[in-house]
Steps between C-alpha positions, in 0.01 A plus 500: 500500500674315216475123530810291436470385134633147546297427807188642331561303184542177695172567677313575175645195324386271781163674519453467125567128510243466772249715310539285191363203688209681662262509203568135433439391857193716532334321210532165673264351757604629841599156632738442207645854513574464868707188439662578163827675442553704180603199291215285618250781443617543140465128433136521616422804287445313175215317665412747773127457433522120523272505807265762353265538209614447141280655232548516123348806331389290204284291733314819591439603141816672374552445127856623442462581129635854526166648386238401751502703818577257781477757778200346679639145494842600630351718774261220599797268542691752711197579721410134548860412591501764771164423658587129511803575713763591245729310265595530137325605180654355185501678165599229251652566158291732285429868442244642744352841421396660824397820665608582853524202736552516878706267717356408842690393811673162514493459122778428252437564130716252311569576134600183317760510225331607179226696678434871455267742676419762237359826625174617353517811275177633657540738796148403608647163600710670775296632798565851631626551853757703695845439360840643580646706222822701522478510876133598536174304538274569205218330305620243252465155350619200702780283367460206264591271790451665840447433867386718790518420872615145420759275661704202380450551129713424199544480124741228396594294198658569160189631329449856377294803607454746213340845514300620201677744267161656413504678837726791416659733753507501880196722562180524300509848349121544499420371851839548678464143633830312540531204272532141629836374625587142402540363852383712796493407868361737764528452877600133465739281694712203395506531122696277264549560124739251345622379159230661283544727197324838502451751222313827548385788284556869586408466865711372797546126500508388865384723784485391866369770735482482884614138479727295727720197441524475124716277276557554130727223376610410145232720346545642150365854488450663160300817461439844360538673837635412846575138579445456879381801703544427870264748664495541881586133556728319740700174492536472121731259317563534124738223393609360165262710291556619146377846400450664160290811555435842350523678837660414837558127522443520876367808678474540877229745612307601816253780422504858386459832680291572809277194443794260487666666796179488711448130423872434560529148362869447412649256254754309705705182521541438127754251359566500124749241376614301195290703257568623147371842396440659159317837496403713200396836646608544861702300755568141588414561867326821607463583866227765499391745402186443710667467841267681742450191716874432516728233355755308703703182525552415134768255384580451129766243408632262235312671215573590135384824335518469122327822396335815639392825342623691806690337788527141619412610856296819547411622849246780454265721696425871534411777740145449619537123550631505857576168675830318437713275279758312699710185528548418132767234435606407148769237440631293208351659186600486134389813314508566127282652229388797709447835323577735790692312768522249782352693794305819557347667804233765437333602826404847378249484218433151363143395420166671512442755776194422711198728518556501877877472559664473841601857585825660621805307621276206596439455129869450422561122509752374755760280336767289663717191458543432127772238435627362168773237457642261246367679194625417150414754234546498121502827307258683730486873413512610866597286795305689770282809476438583864460878519121549513481489881362783716761667721255530789479117520821356357549129442637357823721204418607403150756242390625394160765231480655240271386647170666390174444546128462791259310829514483832318499714813558430867322571828314826576381551860345785698358543848618171651636435847708196598587389147743208455652444154740210451649294216340682208709363216322611184660609172407693187352807672570863417538771761546433871405165646328672794326837523337620822317779677426498876616140546680363804656161558787283381644430157435858384864597429572679171130561442404792277261755643148551362289812524192487720188393312181706509240348735123519444290755683347388835158336493226728646263368765167367365247357751418135434301218651426156361192518281 
């Protein structure tokens, strides 16, 4: 069944506004949160630990000279804050060299203006555990700042968190251990990251996995790989953030192959708004390609895409992933500086195939309800490349409306049911504005016909159990 776009958008907008307040309220004492509305809760945030513990890392031995390793002192402050009931750990101005540090429940790490956490260059300073990497759980190094099984945690303030450029690449070639992310949260609830500046090396910057109720607000994300990878999480708000990354600025993931499908932890209820994106080697926002747990209920609005090596929005998966991608709503975007185009769907062969893929028709992802409106493009080579969809499971429900600007080529669609194209007023393109194959719906008049694309061979059955 296709949901009514306006009714669905209204619901998601209201839900997103409510979600935006949830991480803030959750970080407050229960008695205050029960009484405070959104405005009152935000006023309390600046001093949300006023009734808790306040610790300064320098008082526990941190030096902050950029050379001495302050790991032990910072971790002692974080641990002590948590066991004493929670509160705030202050990092005052200074440069603090540190290995991996771990946030505990009910603890806010406050980075004062002029402060920097500088990641150690030594991999021995990052313990080895199970980490999620490209949709699978493998051995790897924990993040520079991490948390596991924690609640009501945060990193706030205008300080900086900087990964060490001496750690090169995403995986250690000799050990096959995944390198440390900059910020990594696993199985946590009520997370707040606000106002800080982050800069990472060749590994992903910010990576929440199996988390719930997360707020990233006014964060600057610079890095040599992905910016924020939302991995099997729910109730996520990314608002007012600025991205300059070498790979996807934001990537939404949920596991890969039979393992991801067996665990079946979707990424859902994600609201991305008021962000600026600049990407060097892939997309501004990538949905996939690891989608074996499913992705649903994503709203992207009021954003600016200034550069991308491929497409501003790239929805990607492949045979062998299974699960679903559904209810994607994109509204009010400015797009320029992209090398390939505004929007692409590739549900056939994007990303690494898993050792144990989901077999047969079950392994073809189900896709439905993709809606795009109020899009302004400037000199994009292709407006929409939407042909890489399997005919066995076509996209059910696609709308594109109120599009203006300039493009080199128009819209290419295949294997879509219930399409709705309206008010596409672009100029500068060559060839037909719309080319289709096996597409039904409205707004398809005068479309040129495309040849059927070759589809990949079916995935054979391979027995699998979690191991």
